[in-house]
C-alpha positions as CSV (number, residue, x, y, z in Angstrom):
1,X,0.0,0.0,0.0
2,X,2.9,2.4,0.6
3,X,3.7,2.3,-3.1
4,X,0.6,4.4,-3.7
5,X,1.3,7.2,-1.2
6,X,1.8,10.7,-2.6
7,X,5.3,12.2,-2.3
8,X,5.8,15.3,-0.2
9,X,6.4,18.1,-2.6
10,X,7.9,20.3,0.2
11,X,10.4,17.6,1.1
12,X,11.2,17.0,-2.6
13,X,11.8,20.7,-3.2
14,X,13.5,21.8,0.0
15,X,15.0,18.6,1.3
16,X,13.4,18.8,4.8
17,X,10.2,17.4,6.3
18,X,7.1,19.6,6.1
19,X,4.8,20.0,9.0
20,X,2.4,17.4,7.6
21,X,5.0,14.8,6.7
22,X,3.9,11.4,8.0
23,X,0.1,11.9,7.9
24,X,-0.4,9.4,5.0
25,X,1.7,6.8,6.7
26,X,0.0,7.4,10.0
27,X,-3.4,7.0,8.4
28,X,-2.3,3.8,6.8
29,X,-1.0,2.5,10.2
30,X,-4.4,3.4,11.7
31,X,-6.2,1.3,9.1
32,X,-3.8,-1.6,10.0
33,X,-4.7,-1.2,13.7
34,X,-1.3,0.1,14.7
35,X,-2.6,3.0,16.9
36,X,0.6,3.7,18.9
37,X,2.7,3.6,15.8
38,X,0.4,6.0,14.0
39,X,0.7,8.4,16.9
40,X,4.5,8.1,16.8
41,X,4.5,8.7,13.1
42,X,2.3,11.8,13.2
43,X,1.3,13.0,16.7
44,X,-1.6,15.1,15.4
45,X,-3.4,12.1,13.7
46,X,-6.1,11.8,16.3
47,X,-6.8,15.5,16.5
48,X,-6.9,15.6,12.7
49,X,-9.5,12.9,12.7
50,X,-11.5,14.8,15.3
51,X,-11.3,18.0,13.2
52,X,-12.5,16.1,10.1
53,X,-15.4,14.6,12.1
54,X,-16.5,18.1,13.3
55,X,-16.0,19.6,9.8
56,X,-18.1,16.8,8.3
57,X,-20.8,17.4,10.9
58,X,-20.7,21.1,10.3
59,X,-21.1,20.7,6.5
60,X,-23.8,18.0,6.6
61,X,-25.8,18.4,9.8
62,X,-27.8,21.6,9.7
63,X,-29.8,21.3,12.9
64,X,-26.8,22.2,15.1
65,X,-23.9,24.5,14.3
66,X,-20.5,22.9,14.9
67,X,-18.6,26.2,14.0
68,X,-17.1,26.6,17.4
69,X,-16.1,22.9,17.6
70,X,-14.4,23.2,14.2
71,X,-12.5,26.3,15.2
72,X,-11.5,24.8,18.6
73,X,-10.3,21.5,17.1
74,X,-8.4,23.4,14.3
75,X,-6.5,25.4,16.9
76,X,-5.7,22.4,19.0
77,X,-4.6,20.5,15.9
78,X,-2.4,23.3,14.7
79,X,-0.7,23.6,18.1
80,X,-0.1,19.8,18.3
81,X,1.4,19.9,14.7
82,X,3.6,22.9,15.4
83,X,4.9,21.5,18.7
84,X,5.5,18.0,17.2
85,X,7.3,19.6,14.2
86,X,9.5,21.7,16.5
87,X,10.4,18.6,18.5
88,X,11.1,16.6,15.3
89,X,13.3,19.3,13.9
90,X,15.2,19.6,17.2
91,X,14.0,23.2,17.7
92,X,12.7,22.2,21.2
93,X,14.8,19.9,23.4
C-alpha cells in the first residue's frame, strides 16, 4: 500500500520534512490497527480525525452549528502539529 502514497512536494523541493509529513503513513497505520505507531509517526493524527469529524458534521448536519467545535479543534490540531514539528526538527529539546 505504501507504493501508492503521494510524495511530499515540500520535502522533494527543500529537502526537509514539512509540518504534515507522516500523515499518510499514520493514516495507513491506523487502518492496519497500529494505533501507537500511528501516533508516533504523526502525533496530530487523532486531533486531525476529530477535526475532520466536526468539519463533516458542520457541513452536513444543519440542525446544530459545529462552527465553534471546528475552530477549537483546528486550533488544538495546529498547536499539536507545530509542537511536534518543532520537536522533530530539534527546535525544542
